[in-house]
C-alpha positions, -999 to 999 in steps of 0.1 A, spaced: -386 660 -535 -405 660 -562 -442 657 -563 -437 624 -588 -403 602 -586 -391 600 -621 -376 564 -608 -410 550 -602 -425 532 -628 -461 545 -630 -449 580 -622 -420 585 -654 -445 599 -675 -441 630 -696 -475 647 -682 -456 643 -643 -421 654 -653 -440 684 -668 -461 694 -638 -428 690 -616 -419 716 -640 -442 744 -636 -443 738 -596 -427 762 -576 -406 741 -548 -409 750 -513 -383 770 -499 -357 759 -473 -360 785 -452 -401 779 -454 -395 740 -434 -362 753 -416 -389 779 -396 -409 752 -390 -383 728 -373 -385 728 -332 -344 724 -329 -317 745 -341 -280 740 -344 -266 735 -311 -296 721 -295 -294 687 -277 -307 659 -295 -336 649 -289 -357 622 -307 -392 631 -292 -385 668 -305 -379 653 -342 -408 633 -339 -430 665 -325 -415 684 -356 -429 660 -379 -463 658 -368 -463 695 -368 -449 694 -402 -473 666 -415 -500 692 -409 -489 713 -437 -508 713 -470 -481 718 -491 -461 693 -484 -468 652 -476 -443 628 -456 -418 644 -439 -393 628 -422 -365 635 -403 -334 613 -397 -300 609 -384 -278 605 -409 -242 607 -390 -225 611 -357 -189 625 -352 -169 648 -326 -204 648 -303 -228 662 -330 -256 644 -346 -263 656 -382 -297 654 -394 -318 653 -423 -349 670 -432 -372 653 -458 -403 665 -475 -422 658 -504 -439 683 -528 -472 684 -534 -494 702 -565 -511 735 -546 -529 751 -573 -562 742 -568 -596 752 -592 -631 741 -580 -665 746 -593 -698 736 -576 -739 736 -588 -762 724 -570 -798 734 -568 -827 733 -537 -860 744 -533 -866 753 -570 -834 776 -565 -798 773 -580 -768 777 -564 -733 782 -578 -696 787 -565 -663 789 -584 -629 788 -560 -593 791 -569 -565 789 -544 -526 784 -538 -518 769 -509 -477 777 -514 -477 811 -531 -442 814 -548 -429 789 -528 -431 807 -494 -459 787 -477 -482 811 -477 -517 804 -486 -541 827 -515 -576 822 -522 -605 833 -544 -640 823 -537 -676 832 -558 -709 819 -546 -741 829 -557 -772 811 -541 -809 823 -534 -797 848 -500 -769 864 -522 -738 868 -546 -703 870 -532 -670 875 -534 -642 864 -510 -607 871 -514 -587 856 -480 -548 852 -473 -529 829 -446 -494 829 -433 -483 802 -411 -452 819 -405 -448 858 -406 -418 867 -414 -399 831 -404 -419 834 -373 -439 817 -347 -464 840 -353 -493 831 -377 -518 856 -394 -546 851 -418 -570 878 -437 -605 877 -456 -626 905 -469 -659 900 -482 -680 917 -510 -717 907 -517 -744 922 -529 -762 926 -497 -731 938 -476 -696 928 -466 -673 912 -440 -639 915 -429 -620 890 -406 -583 893 -392 -565 866 -371 -530 872 -358 -514 849 -335 -487 829 -317 -502 793 -306 -485 770 -286 -467 754 -313 -450 724 -293 -455 706 -259 -428 730 -246 -444 766 -255 -445 787 -225 -471 814 -238 -491 822 -268 -513 852 -275 -532 865 -303 -559 892 -319 -590 882 -334 -615 902 -354 -645 895 -373 -669 915 -392 -702 906 -410 -724 933 -421 -759 914 -443 -792 907 -449 -807 873 -434 -840 858 -449 -867 846 -429 -884 814 -452 -914 796 -446 -921 764 -470 -894 774 -489 -903 812 -499 -889 846 -483 -914 862 -460 -892 886 -446 -857 900 -441 -835 919 -416 -803 935 -418 -776 916 -395 -744 935 -384 -721 915 -361 -684 922 -348 -665 900 -327 -635 912 -310 -613 889 -292 -576 894 -273 -561 863 -255 -532 851 -239 -522 824 -221 -490 807 -200 -478 774 -196 -450 758 -178 -439 738 -203 -434 701 -208 -434 689 -172 -424 649 -163 -444 641 -200 -474 664 -196 -480 698 -206 
């Protein structure tokens, strides 16, 4: 459903209609990838409720609802309803502390072309450094349960890279989880005394993490 409801008196305005037309709607396949059930599965209200909770965690939709709309020949017809939200978010920040100014600018898109992917650009300039950061997040890689995140940072005193690729315990009845994470930060850290920099040191930190988990799934209401 659209961002604004044209049937609502407070939302039937030309500006709101323009926003709905400019917004790229979420593709049905993106919502389907989040469902914990498939056609032919036994009906379970618990699974529907858990799916709704998972959908509420997505930042590019709101008010998800799964309801029964029909029952015939031993089959249950389900309707999945979601509401679009505005997903292009700019931001500007400014501050002053200790006699130094800090500024920032951010632009993020939470639903690139309706595929549910997140792309963000961030610029920060403060007493320590000026840096540019580009990040990408995918909650369902190729429609699977795997998710990924990539972050690249370039600053005037170094650089940084971060990578995450994992399959989480996406439901109470998930049986296994695995993940790979890499994080690298090369920068200059200042040492301050009474608001003045008195020294600095080079920092080169690297994190590598591989993890795997196993579960018996949902057993008598517990996992």
